[in-house]
C-alpha positions as CSV (number, residue, x, y, z in Angstrom):
1,M,-2.0,30.4,-35.8
2,A,0.4,29.3,-38.5
3,A,0.3,25.7,-39.8
4,E,3.7,25.0,-38.4
5,D,2.6,26.1,-35.0
6,V,-0.4,23.7,-35.2
7,G,2.0,20.9,-36.0
8,W,4.3,21.7,-33.1
9,F,1.7,21.9,-30.4
10,A,0.0,18.8,-31.7
11,A,3.3,17.0,-30.7
12,D,2.2,17.6,-27.0
13,T,-0.8,15.3,-27.3
14,G,-0.8,11.7,-26.3
15,T,-2.6,8.6,-27.5
16,A,-3.6,5.3,-25.8
17,E,-0.7,3.5,-27.2
18,D,1.7,5.8,-25.3
19,R,1.1,3.7,-22.2
20,I,3.9,1.2,-21.8
21,V,6.1,-0.3,-19.1
22,P,9.7,0.2,-18.8
23,G,11.8,-2.0,-21.1
24,E,9.0,-2.5,-23.6
25,T,9.9,-1.8,-27.2
26,V,7.1,0.0,-29.2
27,Q,7.5,1.2,-32.7
28,G,7.2,5.0,-33.3
29,D,4.2,6.5,-35.2
30,P,4.6,9.6,-37.2
31,R,1.2,10.7,-36.3
32,S,2.0,10.9,-32.6
33,S,4.4,13.7,-33.3
34,G,1.8,15.8,-35.1
35,L,4.6,17.3,-37.2
36,N,4.2,17.7,-41.0
37,V,7.5,16.0,-42.0
38,S,7.5,17.8,-45.3
39,E,8.5,20.9,-43.3
40,G,11.4,19.1,-41.7
41,L,13.9,20.9,-39.5
42,F,17.5,20.5,-38.4
43,G,18.8,19.3,-41.8
44,T,18.3,19.2,-45.6
45,T,18.1,16.4,-48.2
46,P,18.4,16.2,-51.9
47,D,15.2,16.6,-54.0
48,N,14.5,13.1,-55.5
49,S,10.8,13.3,-56.0
50,A,10.7,14.6,-59.6
51,A,10.5,11.2,-61.2
52,S,7.6,10.1,-59.2
53,G,5.7,13.4,-59.7
54,K,5.1,13.7,-55.9
55,R,6.6,16.0,-53.4
56,D,9.1,14.2,-51.3
57,P,8.3,14.6,-47.5
58,L,12.0,14.9,-47.1
59,A,12.6,17.3,-49.9
60,A,15.3,20.1,-49.6
61,L,14.2,23.0,-47.4
62,P,16.1,25.6,-45.6
63,A,17.6,24.6,-42.3
64,G,15.3,25.3,-39.3
65,S,15.7,28.6,-37.6
66,S,16.7,29.2,-34.1
67,S,13.1,30.1,-33.1
68,D,12.0,26.7,-34.5
69,T,14.7,25.0,-32.6
70,V,13.6,26.7,-29.3
71,Q,10.1,25.8,-29.9
72,F,10.9,22.2,-30.6
73,I,12.9,21.9,-27.5
74,G,10.0,23.5,-25.5
75,V,7.5,21.1,-26.8
76,A,9.8,18.1,-26.4
77,T,10.7,19.0,-22.8
78,R,7.0,19.4,-21.9
79,R,6.3,16.0,-23.4
80,I,9.1,14.5,-21.3
81,A,8.1,16.3,-18.1
82,R,4.6,15.2,-18.5
83,G,5.5,11.6,-17.5
84,I,5.2,10.5,-13.9
85,D,6.8,7.0,-14.0
86,L,10.0,5.9,-15.8
87,G,8.1,4.3,-18.8
88,E,6.1,7.4,-19.4
89,I,9.2,9.7,-19.4
90,V,11.3,7.6,-21.7
91,L,8.2,7.1,-24.0
92,G,7.7,11.0,-24.0
93,L,11.4,11.4,-25.2
94,C,11.0,8.9,-28.0
95,R,7.7,10.3,-29.3
96,A,9.0,13.8,-29.1
97,T,12.1,13.1,-31.2
98,V,11.1,10.4,-33.6
99,P,10.7,11.3,-36.6
100,T,11.0,15.1,-35.9
101,F,14.7,15.0,-34.8
102,S,15.9,11.5,-35.6
103,D,14.7,8.5,-37.6
104,E,15.7,6.2,-34.6
105,I,16.5,6.5,-31.0
106,L,18.0,4.0,-28.5
107,V,17.7,4.8,-24.8
108,Y,20.1,3.1,-22.4
109,L,19.7,3.5,-18.6
110,R,21.8,2.4,-15.7
111,E,21.0,-1.0,-14.2
112,P,20.0,-0.5,-11.5
113,L,19.2,3.2,-11.3
114,P,20.6,4.8,-8.2
115,V,18.1,6.6,-6.0
116,G,18.9,10.0,-4.6
117,D,22.3,10.2,-3.1
118,E,22.9,6.5,-2.7
119,R,26.1,5.0,-4.0
120,P,25.6,3.1,-7.2
121,V,26.4,-0.5,-7.4
122,R,29.4,-1.9,-9.4
123,P,29.9,-2.8,-12.1
124,F,28.6,0.1,-14.2
125,V,26.0,-1.5,-16.5
126,L,23.8,0.1,-19.1
127,R,20.6,-1.7,-20.2
128,L,18.7,-0.9,-23.5
129,C,15.4,0.4,-22.1
130,R,13.7,1.4,-25.3
131,T,14.0,1.9,-29.0
132,D,11.8,3.7,-31.5
133,R,12.5,3.9,-35.2
134,M,10.9,5.1,-38.5
135,R,11.6,4.3,-42.2
136,L,10.2,5.0,-45.6
137,S,7.4,2.8,-46.6
138,E,8.2,0.3,-49.4
139,V,4.5,-0.2,-50.2
140,P,3.9,0.8,-54.0
141,G,2.5,4.3,-54.1
142,E,3.6,5.1,-50.5
143,E,7.3,5.1,-51.0
144,H,7.6,8.5,-49.3
145,V,5.4,7.8,-46.3
146,L,7.3,7.4,-43.0
147,V,6.0,4.3,-41.1
148,P,7.1,2.4,-38.0
149,D,10.1,0.2,-38.7
150,P,9.4,-3.5,-37.7
151,D,13.1,-4.5,-37.9
152,P,14.9,-3.5,-34.7
153,T,18.4,-2.2,-34.9
154,T,20.7,-4.8,-33.6
155,A,22.2,-3.8,-30.3
156,A,23.3,-5.5,-27.1
157,E,20.7,-5.4,-24.4
158,L,23.4,-4.9,-21.6
159,C,26.6,-3.1,-21.8
160,E,29.2,-3.0,-19.1
161,V,31.1,0.3,-19.1
162,R,34.8,-0.5,-18.6
163,R,36.9,2.0,-16.7
164,G,39.2,3.9,-19.0
165,G,37.3,2.7,-22.1
166,A,36.1,4.8,-24.9
167,L,32.4,4.8,-23.7
168,A,33.4,5.7,-20.2
169,E,35.5,8.7,-21.6
170,V,32.5,10.0,-23.6
171,L,30.1,9.5,-20.7
172,R,32.5,11.4,-18.4
173,G,32.5,14.3,-20.8
174,V,28.8,14.6,-20.4
175,R,28.4,16.6,-23.6
176,P,26.8,15.0,-26.7
177,V,29.2,14.1,-29.6
178,F,28.6,13.3,-33.2
179,G,29.1,9.6,-34.1
180,D,31.7,10.2,-36.8
181,S,34.4,11.2,-34.4
182,A,37.0,8.6,-33.6
183,A,36.1,8.5,-29.8
184,A,32.4,8.3,-30.6
185,K,32.8,5.4,-33.0
186,A,34.8,3.5,-30.4
187,A,32.1,4.4,-27.7
188,L,29.2,3.3,-29.9
189,A,31.0,0.0,-30.8
190,E,31.3,-0.7,-27.1
191,L,27.7,0.4,-26.4
192,L,26.1,-1.6,-29.2
193,G,28.3,-4.6,-28.6
194,P,31.0,-6.3,-30.7
195,E,28.4,-8.5,-32.4
196,H,26.3,-5.6,-33.5
197,P,28.3,-3.3,-35.7
198,L,26.7,0.0,-36.7
199,P,25.5,-0.2,-40.4
200,G,27.4,2.1,-42.8
201,G,25.8,5.4,-43.8
202,L,24.0,6.0,-40.4
203,R,24.5,9.5,-38.8
204,T,24.4,9.4,-35.0
205,V,24.6,11.6,-32.0
206,L,25.7,10.0,-28.7
207,A,24.3,12.0,-25.6
208,P,25.2,11.0,-22.0
209,V,22.4,11.3,-19.5
210,R,23.7,12.8,-16.3
211,G,21.5,12.8,-13.2
212,R,21.9,14.8,-10.1
213,R,25.4,13.5,-9.3
214,R,26.4,10.9,-11.8
215,I,25.8,9.4,-15.2
216,I,22.6,7.4,-15.4
217,G,22.3,6.5,-19.0
218,A,23.0,7.4,-22.6
219,I,20.9,8.3,-25.7
220,V,21.8,7.5,-29.3
221,F,19.9,9.5,-32.0
222,V,20.2,8.0,-35.5
223,R,19.4,9.3,-39.0
224,R,19.3,7.0,-42.0
225,P,21.3,7.7,-45.2
226,E,18.2,8.7,-47.0
227,T,17.5,11.6,-44.5
228,A,19.3,14.7,-43.8
229,S,22.4,15.0,-41.8
230,F,22.5,16.5,-38.3
231,E,23.3,20.2,-38.3
232,P,25.8,21.6,-35.8
233,D,23.0,22.8,-33.5
234,A,21.8,19.2,-33.1
235,L,24.3,18.8,-30.3
236,Q,22.6,21.6,-28.4
237,V,19.2,20.0,-29.0
238,A,20.5,16.6,-27.9
239,A,22.0,18.1,-24.8
240,Q,18.7,19.7,-23.8
241,L,16.8,16.5,-24.4
242,A,19.3,14.5,-22.3
243,T,19.2,17.0,-19.6
244,H,15.4,17.1,-19.2
245,T,15.2,13.4,-19.5
246,A,17.7,13.1,-16.6
247,L,15.6,15.5,-14.5
248,G,12.5,13.4,-15.3
249,I,14.1,10.1,-14.5
250,D,15.5,11.4,-11.2
251,K,12.0,12.6,-10.3
252,A,10.4,9.3,-11.3
253,V,12.9,7.2,-9.4
254,L,12.6,9.3,-6.3
255,Y,8.7,9.4,-6.6
256,G,8.6,5.6,-7.1
257,R,10.8,5.0,-4.1
258,E,8.7,7.3,-1.9
259,A,5.6,5.6,-3.1
260,Y,7.0,2.2,-2.4
261,I,8.3,3.2,1.1
262,A,4.9,4.7,2.0
263,D,2.9,1.7,0.6
264,E,5.2,-0.7,2.5
265,L,5.1,1.4,5.7
266,Q,1.2,1.4,5.6
267,R,0.9,-2.3,4.9
268,T,3.4,-3.2,7.6
269,M,1.3,-1.3,10.0
270,L,-1.8,-3.1,9.3
271,P,-2.3,-6.5,11.1
272,D,-0.8,-9.5,9.2
273,S,-3.8,-11.6,10.5
274,L,-6.7,-11.2,12.8
275,P,-7.0,-12.9,16.2
276,Q,-9.6,-15.6,16.6
277,P,-11.3,-14.6,19.9
278,T,-14.0,-16.6,21.5
279,G,-17.6,-16.0,20.5
280,V,-16.9,-14.0,17.3
281,K,-15.5,-14.6,13.8
282,L,-13.6,-11.8,12.0
283,A,-12.8,-11.0,8.4
284,S,-11.1,-7.9,6.9
285,R,-10.2,-6.3,3.6
286,Y,-7.9,-3.4,2.7
287,L,-7.8,-1.7,-0.8
288,P,-5.3,1.0,-1.6
289,A,-6.7,4.0,-3.6
290,A,-6.1,4.5,-7.2
291,E,-2.5,4.9,-8.6
292,T,-2.7,8.7,-8.3
293,A,-3.3,8.5,-4.5
294,R,-2.5,4.9,-3.4
295,V,-1.1,5.9,0.0
296,G,-3.6,6.7,2.6
297,G,-4.2,6.4,6.4
298,D,-7.0,3.8,6.8
299,W,-6.5,1.1,9.4
300,Y,-8.5,-1.6,11.2
301,D,-7.7,-3.8,14.2
302,A,-9.2,-6.5,16.5
303,I,-7.8,-6.7,20.0
304,P,-8.7,-9.4,22.4
305,L,-9.7,-8.1,25.9
306,P,-10.0,-9.8,29.3
307,G,-13.4,-11.6,29.9
308,S,-13.5,-13.0,26.3
309,R,-14.3,-9.6,25.0
310,V,-12.8,-8.1,21.9
311,A,-12.2,-4.5,20.7
312,L,-13.0,-3.7,17.0
313,V,-11.4,-0.5,15.6
314,V,-11.5,1.1,12.3
315,G,-9.9,4.5,11.5
316,D,-9.0,6.9,8.8
317,V,-6.3,9.6,8.9
318,M,-7.1,12.5,6.6
319,G,-4.8,12.9,3.6
320,H,-2.9,10.8,1.2
321,S,0.9,10.9,1.9
322,M,3.6,9.2,3.7
323,T,2.8,11.5,6.7
324,S,-0.8,10.1,6.7
325,A,0.6,6.6,6.8
326,A,3.0,7.4,9.6
327,I,0.3,9.1,11.7
328,M,-1.9,6.1,11.1
329,G,0.8,3.8,12.6
330,Q,1.2,6.0,15.6
331,L,-2.6,6.2,16.2
332,R,-3.1,2.4,15.7
333,T,-0.3,1.7,18.3
334,T,-1.9,4.2,20.7
335,A,-5.2,2.5,20.3
336,Q,-3.7,-0.9,20.9
337,T,-2.1,0.3,24.1
338,L,-5.3,2.0,25.3
339,A,-7.3,-1.0,24.5
340,G,-4.9,-3.1,26.5
341,L,-5.7,-0.9,29.6
342,D,-9.4,-2.0,29.2
343,L,-10.5,1.6,29.1
344,P,-14.2,2.5,28.1
345,P,-14.5,3.2,24.3
346,Q,-15.3,6.9,24.9
347,E,-12.2,7.2,27.0
348,V,-10.1,5.5,24.3
349,L,-11.2,8.1,21.8
350,H,-10.6,11.0,24.2
351,R,-7.0,9.9,24.7
352,L,-6.5,9.3,20.9
353,D,-7.7,12.9,20.5
354,E,-5.1,14.1,22.9
355,Q,-2.3,12.0,21.2
356,A,-3.4,13.4,17.7
357,Q,-2.9,17.0,19.0
358,R,0.5,16.1,20.5
359,L,1.6,14.8,17.0
360,G,1.0,18.3,15.6
361,Q,-1.5,20.7,14.1
362,D,-4.0,19.5,11.5
363,R,-3.4,15.8,12.5
364,M,-7.0,14.7,12.2
365,A,-8.6,11.3,11.9
366,T,-12.0,9.6,12.2
367,C,-12.3,6.4,14.3
368,M,-14.9,3.9,15.4
369,Y,-14.2,1.9,18.4
370,A,-16.5,-0.9,19.6
371,V,-16.2,-3.5,22.4
372,Y,-18.1,-6.8,22.0
373,N,-19.1,-8.9,25.0
374,P,-19.9,-12.4,23.9
375,V,-21.3,-13.3,27.3
376,S,-23.8,-10.5,27.6
377,H,-24.4,-10.3,23.9
378,R,-23.9,-6.6,23.9
379,I,-21.7,-4.2,22.1
380,T,-20.5,-0.7,23.3
381,V,-19.7,1.7,20.5
382,A,-18.1,5.2,20.5
383,N,-17.6,7.2,17.3
384,A,-15.2,10.0,16.4
385,G,-16.6,11.5,13.1
386,H,-16.7,8.1,11.4
387,P,-19.4,6.6,9.1
388,P,-21.9,4.6,11.2
389,P,-21.6,0.9,11.3
390,I,-24.1,-1.5,9.8
391,L,-25.6,-4.5,11.6
392,L,-26.9,-7.3,9.4
393,H,-29.3,-9.3,11.4
394,L,-30.0,-13.0,10.9
395,G,-32.8,-13.1,8.4
396,G,-31.6,-10.4,6.1
397,R,-32.4,-7.0,7.8
398,A,-29.6,-4.5,7.5
399,E,-29.7,-1.8,10.1
400,V,-27.6,1.4,10.2
401,L,-26.8,1.7,13.9
402,R,-27.7,5.0,15.6
403,V,-24.4,6.0,17.1
404,P,-23.6,9.7,18.1
405,P,-21.3,11.0,15.4
406,G,-18.8,12.9,17.5
407,A,-16.0,15.0,16.3
408,P,-13.0,13.8,14.5
409,I,-9.9,13.0,16.5
410,G,-7.5,15.9,16.6
411,V,-10.2,18.6,17.0
412,G,-9.6,18.8,20.8
413,G,-12.0,19.8,23.6
414,V,-14.7,17.5,22.5
415,D,-16.5,14.9,24.7
416,F,-17.2,11.5,23.1
417,E,-20.2,9.5,23.9
418,A,-20.6,5.7,23.9
419,V,-23.9,3.7,23.4
420,E,-24.5,0.1,24.4
421,L,-26.5,-1.9,21.9
422,D,-27.7,-5.5,21.4
423,A,-25.4,-7.8,19.5
424,P,-27.7,-10.9,18.9
425,A,-26.0,-14.2,17.9
426,G,-25.8,-14.7,14.1
427,A,-25.8,-11.0,13.4
428,T,-22.7,-9.4,11.5
429,L,-21.4,-6.0,12.2
430,L,-19.6,-4.1,9.4
431,L,-17.1,-1.4,10.1
432,Y,-15.7,0.5,7.2
433,T,-14.0,3.7,6.1
434,D,-15.5,6.4,4.0
435,G,-13.7,5.2,0.8
436,L,-16.3,2.4,0.5
437,V,-19.3,4.7,0.6
438,E,-18.1,8.1,-0.7
439,S,-16.6,9.2,-4.0
440,R,-16.8,11.9,-6.6
441,L,-19.9,10.2,-8.0
442,R,-21.9,9.9,-4.7
443,D,-22.1,11.5,-1.3
444,V,-21.6,9.6,1.9
445,W,-25.2,9.0,2.9
446,T,-26.2,7.8,-0.6
447,G,-23.2,5.4,-0.4
448,I,-24.3,4.1,3.1
449,E,-27.8,3.4,1.8
450,Q,-26.4,1.5,-1.1
451,L,-24.2,-0.4,1.2
452,R,-27.1,-1.3,3.4
453,D,-29.2,-2.4,0.4
454,R,-26.3,-4.4,-0.8
455,L,-26.0,-6.3,2.5
456,A,-29.7,-7.0,2.5
457,A,-29.6,-8.3,-1.0
458,I,-26.6,-10.6,-0.1
459,A,-28.3,-12.0,2.9
460,H,-31.5,-12.8,1.1
461,L,-29.6,-15.1,-1.2
462,T,-28.8,-17.4,1.7
463,D,-30.9,-19.4,4.1
464,P,-32.9,-17.1,6.4
465,N,-31.8,-19.1,9.4
466,Q,-28.1,-18.8,8.5
467,S,-25.7,-15.9,8.1
468,P,-23.8,-15.3,4.8
469,P,-20.3,-16.6,4.8
470,L,-18.1,-13.9,6.2
471,E,-15.2,-14.0,3.6
472,A,-17.6,-14.0,0.7
473,L,-19.7,-11.2,2.3
474,C,-16.6,-9.0,2.4
475,D,-15.8,-9.7,-1.3
476,D,-19.4,-9.1,-2.4
477,V,-19.4,-5.7,-0.6
478,L,-16.3,-4.6,-2.4
479,D,-18.0,-5.6,-5.7
480,M,-20.2,-2.6,-5.3
481,L,-17.4,-0.3,-6.1
482,G,-17.6,1.2,-9.6
483,P,-14.9,2.6,-11.9
484,G,-15.1,6.1,-10.2
485,D,-15.2,4.8,-6.6
486,R,-11.5,4.3,-5.9
487,D,-10.6,7.9,-4.8
488,D,-9.7,6.8,-1.3
489,D,-8.3,3.7,0.3
490,I,-10.7,1.3,1.9
491,A,-10.5,-0.6,5.2
492,L,-13.2,-3.1,6.0
493,L,-13.7,-5.1,9.2
494,A,-16.6,-7.6,9.6
495,A,-17.5,-9.4,12.8
496,R,-19.9,-12.3,13.1
497,F,-21.4,-12.5,16.6
498,E,-21.6,-16.0,17.9
499,G,-21.8,-15.3,21.6
500,V,-20.9,-17.5,24.6
501,T,-23.3,-19.8,26.4
502,P,-23.7,-18.4,30.0
503,S,-23.5,-22.0,31.3
504,D,-19.9,-22.2,29.9
505,V,-18.8,-19.3,32.2
506,A,-18.2,-19.3,36.0
507,Y,-17.5,-16.0,37.8
508,W,-16.8,-15.3,41.5
509,F,-15.4,-12.5,43.8
510,L,-12.9,-13.4,46.5
511,D,-11.9,-11.3,49.5
512,P,-8.1,-10.7,49.7
513,E,-7.5,-12.9,52.7
514,D,-5.6,-16.0,53.6
515,A,-8.6,-18.2,53.0
516,A,-9.1,-17.0,49.4
517,P,-6.9,-19.7,47.7
518,G,-8.7,-22.5,49.4
519,E,-12.1,-21.0,48.4
520,A,-10.8,-20.6,44.8
521,R,-9.9,-24.4,44.8
522,R,-13.3,-25.4,46.0
523,L,-15.2,-23.2,43.5
524,A,-13.0,-24.4,40.6
525,R,-13.5,-28.1,41.6
526,R,-17.3,-27.5,41.6
527,A,-17.3,-25.9,38.2
528,L,-15.2,-28.7,36.7
529,A,-17.5,-31.3,38.1
530,R,-20.4,-29.5,36.5
531,W,-18.7,-29.4,33.1
532,D,-17.6,-33.1,33.4
533,L,-13.9,-32.2,33.5
534,E,-12.9,-34.0,36.7
535,E,-9.8,-35.3,35.0
536,L,-8.4,-31.7,35.0
537,T,-9.2,-31.1,38.8
538,D,-5.8,-31.7,40.2
539,S,-3.8,-29.5,37.7
540,V,-6.4,-26.8,37.6
541,E,-6.7,-26.6,41.4
542,L,-2.9,-26.2,41.7
543,L,-2.8,-23.5,39.0
544,V,-5.8,-21.6,40.4
545,S,-4.3,-21.7,43.9
546,E,-1.0,-20.3,42.8
547,V,-2.5,-17.5,40.8
548,V,-5.0,-16.5,43.4
549,T,-2.2,-16.6,46.1
550,N,-0.2,-14.1,44.2
551,A,-3.2,-11.9,43.7
552,V,-4.3,-11.7,47.3
553,R,-0.8,-11.0,48.5
554,Y,-0.9,-7.5,47.0
555,A,-4.6,-6.8,46.5
556,E,-6.6,-4.4,48.6
557,R,-10.0,-5.0,47.0
558,P,-11.9,-8.2,46.2
559,V,-10.2,-10.5,43.6
560,T,-12.2,-11.8,40.7
561,L,-11.9,-15.5,39.6
562,R,-13.3,-16.4,36.2
563,L,-13.5,-19.8,34.4
564,H,-14.5,-20.0,30.7
565,R,-14.9,-23.3,28.8
566,T,-14.5,-23.3,25.0
567,N,-12.1,-25.6,23.1
568,V,-9.7,-24.8,26.1
569,L,-10.3,-24.0,29.7
570,R,-9.3,-20.4,30.5
571,C,-8.9,-19.0,33.9
572,E,-8.6,-15.2,34.6
573,V,-7.7,-13.8,38.1
574,A,-8.0,-10.0,38.3
575,D,-6.8,-7.7,41.2
576,D,-6.3,-4.0,41.8
577,S,-2.4,-4.2,42.1
578,P,-0.5,-2.7,39.2
579,Q,2.6,-4.9,40.0
580,M,2.9,-7.3,37.1
581,P,4.1,-11.0,37.9
582,R,7.5,-12.1,36.7
583,Q,8.7,-15.6,36.5
584,R,12.1,-16.2,38.2
585,R,14.1,-19.2,39.3
586,A,14.0,-19.8,43.0
587,R,17.0,-20.9,45.0
588,D,17.1,-24.2,46.7
589,T,16.8,-22.5,50.1
590,D,13.8,-20.3,49.1
591,E,10.4,-21.2,50.6
592,G,8.5,-19.5,47.7
593,G,9.0,-18.1,44.2
594,R,7.9,-21.3,42.4
595,G,4.2,-20.4,41.6
596,L,4.7,-19.0,38.2
597,F,7.2,-21.7,37.4
598,L,4.5,-24.3,38.0
599,V,2.0,-22.2,35.9
600,N,4.4,-22.1,33.1
601,R,5.1,-25.9,33.2
602,L,1.5,-27.1,33.6
603,A,-0.6,-24.5,31.6
604,R,-1.0,-24.6,27.9
605,R,-0.1,-20.9,27.9
606,W,-0.4,-18.1,30.3
607,G,0.1,-14.3,30.4
608,A,-0.8,-11.0,32.3
609,T,-2.6,-7.9,31.1
610,M,-2.2,-4.5,32.8
611,L,-5.5,-2.6,33.3
612,L,-6.1,0.9,34.2
613,G,-7.1,-0.2,37.7
614,G,-4.9,-3.3,38.1
615,K,-4.1,-6.4,36.2
616,V,-5.4,-9.7,34.9
617,V,-3.3,-12.9,35.2
618,W,-4.6,-15.7,33.0
619,F,-3.8,-19.2,31.9
620,E,-5.3,-21.9,29.6
621,V,-5.4,-25.6,30.0
622,E,-5.9,-27.9,27.0
623,L,-9.2,-30.0,26.9
624,S,-9.5,-33.5,25.4
625,R,-11.6,-33.8,22.3
626,R,-14.2,-35.5,24.4
627,T,-14.7,-32.6,26.6
628,S,-14.1,-29.7,24.2
629,R,-17.3,-27.6,23.7
630,L,-16.4,-27.2,20.1
631,D,-16.6,-30.9,19.5
632,R,-19.8,-31.6,21.3
């Protein structure tokens, strides 16, 4: 390969200094182009090197051939197209043209840049996005060496393009123009600003940058008096550079908008905050993947259930795209709805599998669904192809739970199996997605063992009789990630089991008959006396009587009455009727219809939850600080 060819292909290489952000001004470097400037193209310059005895790098040479021009354009456009974001594309343009095509470049872009087919805002404003420049060194002995110019060309940072003005006419023409024409001189004066006149002797080319439908910027190529003038074919080169820059900018803007939308879509679908159910403390973390694949389909959730239980969910939709984020949101919503029906964990996964198949082919995901019962200190877990959870016991032992792996959601025709395990008080359950334990540098089972060892090491740093702080535990777990471990997004859900004392729970079955409300009042009175809450007897008896009366009116099977004392007194009444209660305003002549009105006025809050086989109506009554279990 000829020496000239080596120089041209070297221009397609990048350096660490190429990494900038939009709007940053970085001086050009002749080495970044890889071109031997003594073999310059697109112009000639007088030979003035005889006195020094050195060969002038800008010495007179024949003008570049058409093949050289085509080769330069090919290398330059590849350099521009290599960029992904806006800063990289503009940088590629500058490094490909300075100093091989011009001594200086000024890149203006529309502020703000329109996205796709959206209508741009008014007024039409151009912002100076980047400048690169080169000059001859003034260091003795290096007077013919091109070096970065530390003195920026004075130009206005913002320029408002006036309708009917000279700049608007040049931009409307789309084609590049030499700066020595009358129209170009007026356009450049308007672009650079009245306070920044163009120094004499400079040769310029003004190239409009047109996107898909409209002008999105302008490029000014500048040559100093001591360098060669632009040849006529320079306009063709400038047009090609502007066209490919416009294509790259359109691509970058659309990609950035899509990535922003997908990222916002995913984050809005994740819970803003976790609930604080009785008997368990929760903490969570979510980390997007690396910049190359930041959009994923990982999610987590904690859903309070009747009976002070809580459903813990972690899932991972396969793929990294906006589609993955959208499917994640649909599956998370479906899981919340199914959890609200109080279905068994294996049934929830089965219906999620059916939903994934309805969403389309190849809609696959893994999911771990667990239900914690703080009264019985048990947890029921079902798995759909997800990494197994880890239980950190009080004392420091970390255990990988033996849960049937199951098939991923979306496979179809697969039965899921649930297991019931002990959930001792003080233990911490860790649910996570495979991004935490699997990467290019390690397989999933190696990562799980490393995570287990990490949890055990963290626990041994604390008192054996105490559990590690939950938030700090999540942070320490994420610290195990190395530089090559961010190939996938990560969802992490940690649950600290505290349990509920059986003495704080009262539970009864009532036959659906007329005597049930009276029996419910008597049982509630007895429980309040046992808990030293006699001051609440009147209000609680009235509330219990109204809720139980509504339940036995429609129930066919025994009604359950449950009282639970924490920092509030919670009452739950469950029956087999699917008809949900609705508060309404009774007329003066009505004999009934005021029960829920009284519940709404006397209770701290109340609500109803539909179950697969009926419903649960609940209310809460505020306790005084003297009687609150949390303050005893």
